[in-house]
C-alpha positions as MATLAB code, in Angstrom:
seq = 'MIGNPRYGRIGLLAMPYYLLFELLAPFVELFALILLPLGLLIDAVDVQFAWRFVLAAYGYGILVSLAALTLEEMSFHRYRRWRDIVRGFLAAIVENVGYRQALAPFQIHGAWLAWRRRAAVWGVSVRTDFDRPPDP';
ca = [
     106.007   64.822  101.858;
     107.365   66.589  104.939;
     111.105   66.020  105.231;
     111.214   63.537  102.344;
     114.156   64.282  100.015;
     112.301   62.589   97.166;
     110.070   65.686   96.931;
     113.022   68.066   96.667;
     112.681   71.613   97.944;
     108.935   71.232   98.447;
     109.365   68.349  100.878;
     112.515   69.645  102.564;
     111.759   73.375  102.797;
     108.260   74.422  101.814;
     106.231   71.805  103.684;
     108.190   72.081  106.981;
     107.883   75.874  106.723;
     104.140   75.557  106.196;
     103.811   73.212  109.165;
     105.843   75.366  111.540;
     104.769   78.849  110.574;
     101.384   78.609  108.894;
      99.569   75.615  110.338;
     100.696   76.091  113.938;
     100.492   79.907  113.957;
      96.842   80.185  115.083;
      97.523   77.783  117.961;
     100.579   79.723  119.112;
      98.808   83.058  118.730;
      95.693   82.009  120.639;
      97.821   80.341  123.327;
      99.805   83.585  123.738;
      96.643   85.695  123.802;
      95.392   83.573  126.703;
      98.688   83.250  128.581;
      99.815   86.885  128.371;
      96.898   88.337  130.371;
      97.149   85.452  132.841;
     100.874   86.055  133.215;
     100.241   89.747  133.818;
      97.560   88.930  136.424;
      99.815   86.685  138.469;
     102.804   89.011  137.990;
     104.813   86.389  136.094;
     105.394   88.705  133.127;
     107.213   92.024  133.304;
     104.776   94.692  132.114;
     107.461   96.888  130.531;
     108.879   93.964  128.564;
     105.382   92.767  127.556;
     104.430   96.165  126.110;
     107.672   96.426  124.167;
     107.350   92.887  122.876;
     103.705   93.355  121.801;
     104.534   96.649  120.067;
     107.524   95.087  118.294;
     105.589   91.972  117.217;
     102.509   93.780  115.931;
     104.590   96.658  114.583;
     106.603   94.185  112.513;
     103.409   92.550  111.225;
     102.002   95.938  110.240;
     105.298   96.907  108.612;
     105.359   93.729  106.512;
     101.738   94.262  105.414;
     102.378   97.903  104.531;
     105.560   97.010  102.639;
     103.693   94.350  100.646;
     100.928   96.823   99.802;
     103.472   99.471   98.789;
     105.450   97.072   96.584;
     102.269   95.779   94.958;
     101.131   99.320   94.185;
     104.549  100.370   92.867;
     104.694   97.281   90.641;
     101.160   96.973   89.279;
      99.334  100.275   89.969;
      96.038   98.519   90.686;
      94.512  101.316   92.754;
      92.984  104.145   90.783;
      92.286  106.544   93.663;
      94.364  107.657   96.645;
      91.399  106.807   98.843;
      91.779  103.137   97.885;
      95.438  103.149   98.900;
      94.598  104.786  102.239;
      91.895  102.177  102.833;
      94.438   99.462  102.064;
      96.863  100.926  104.590;
      94.124  101.103  107.239;
      93.119   97.517  106.463;
      96.752   96.419  106.877;
      96.721   97.872  110.382;
      93.325   96.430  111.335;
      94.331   93.029  109.946;
      97.269   92.795  112.348;
      95.586   94.316  115.391;
      92.176   92.750  115.832;
      91.275   90.697  112.790;
      94.024   88.073  113.087;
      93.283   87.570  116.760;
      89.556   87.188  116.105;
      90.267   84.786  113.237;
      92.509   82.426  115.268;
      89.670   80.449  116.965;
      88.021   79.844  113.593;
      91.319   78.669  112.082;
      91.787   76.276  114.994;
      88.256   74.975  114.535;
      88.930   74.425  110.822;
      92.171   72.587  111.584;
      90.352   70.422  114.151;
      87.697   69.517  111.581;
      90.365   68.716  108.986;
      92.312   66.495  111.405;
      89.113   64.618  112.217;
      88.367   64.423  108.464;
      85.091   66.276  108.868;
      83.751   68.401  106.048;
      83.602   72.117  106.722;
      80.218   73.670  105.941;
      80.628   77.050  104.338;
      76.999   77.842  103.593;
      75.643   79.441  100.454;
      77.244   82.521   98.975;
      75.292   84.471   96.368;
      77.603   86.084   93.830;
      76.747   89.556   92.560;
      78.329   91.894   90.078;
      79.844   95.165   91.313;
      78.319   97.233   88.525;
      74.689   96.193   88.774;
      72.309   95.288   91.584;
      71.621   91.597   92.310;
      68.776   89.888   90.477;
      65.535   89.641   92.500;
];
């Protein structure tokens, strides 16, 4: 589908976007997380520029997450308590600084399994209701 005009906008825009920005993102992020400290150790990266770049990159990610949360709340009013909104804002920060970086190796492992056509084993997840305790 990628780049095939027969599939219209999906093949010409959506699939290349997915390939460049979604599928390759964990590889680029993990590569940068390895190379940045190495570059700082061997003095190949300017520390002042690195700090500004990291703050701008993660600040933008946090801003996008907070904007999405704000627009969702303004549009649908899904949160009943202010505490839930505050928790959402804190989660938006933690997602961009910590969670995404920890998730990257697992995403790469999943992509590796998919490319080798291996089935991913998710394990068993027991579903429970929020209003009542799980059955014994």
